[in-house]
C-alpha positions as CSV (number, residue, x, y, z in Angstrom):
1,M,-3.4,6.3,40.1
2,K,-1.1,3.4,40.9
3,S,-3.2,1.0,38.8
4,K,-2.9,3.3,35.8
5,L,0.8,3.6,36.2
6,S,1.3,-0.1,36.5
7,A,-0.9,-0.6,33.4
8,L,1.6,1.5,31.5
9,I,4.4,-1.0,32.4
10,E,2.9,-4.0,30.6
11,V,5.2,-5.7,28.2
12,R,2.8,-5.4,25.3
13,K,2.6,-1.6,25.7
14,I,6.4,-1.3,26.0
15,I,7.0,-3.3,22.9
16,A,4.4,-1.3,20.9
17,F,6.0,2.0,22.1
18,I,9.5,0.8,21.2
19,I,8.4,-0.3,17.7
20,V,6.7,3.0,17.0
21,L,9.7,5.0,18.3
22,L,12.2,2.9,16.3
23,F,10.3,3.2,13.0
24,T,9.8,6.9,13.6
25,V,13.5,7.5,14.2
26,L,14.4,5.4,11.1
27,S,11.9,7.3,9.1
28,L,13.4,10.7,10.1
29,K,16.8,9.5,9.1
30,D,15.5,8.4,5.7
31,V,16.6,4.8,6.3
32,L,13.2,3.3,5.6
33,D,10.4,4.1,3.1
34,T,7.6,6.1,4.8
35,D,4.9,4.0,3.3
36,F,6.4,0.9,4.8
37,I,6.8,2.6,8.2
38,Q,3.2,3.8,8.1
39,N,1.9,0.3,7.5
40,V,4.0,-1.2,10.3
41,I,3.0,1.5,12.8
42,L,-0.7,1.2,11.9
43,T,-0.6,-2.6,12.2
44,V,1.1,-2.5,15.6
45,I,-1.3,0.2,16.9
46,A,-4.4,-1.6,15.5
47,F,-3.3,-4.9,17.0
48,Y,-2.6,-3.3,20.4
49,F,-6.0,-1.6,20.6
50,A,-7.9,-4.6,19.3
51,K,-6.2,-6.8,21.9
52,S,-6.8,-4.3,24.7
53,T,-10.5,-4.0,23.7
54,A,-10.9,-7.8,23.6
55,L,-9.3,-8.1,27.0
56,D,-11.5,-5.4,28.5
57,K,-14.6,-7.0,27.2
58,S,-13.7,-10.4,28.5
59,G,-12.9,-8.8,31.9
60,D,-16.3,-7.2,32.1
61,K,-18.2,-10.5,32.2
């Protein structure tokens, strides 16, 4: 349980969460175009999961 909790507090995960939250709030306030927000959020999430998957595979060896 502690390892899962400590894994949530990684800098990369915090930055990804903040970016998604920021762009969601700005989208709801109609400050940014929704297409732009969607592209940014999908890019951040794709990079995060690709990086996590690559790190998991290298750790399995």
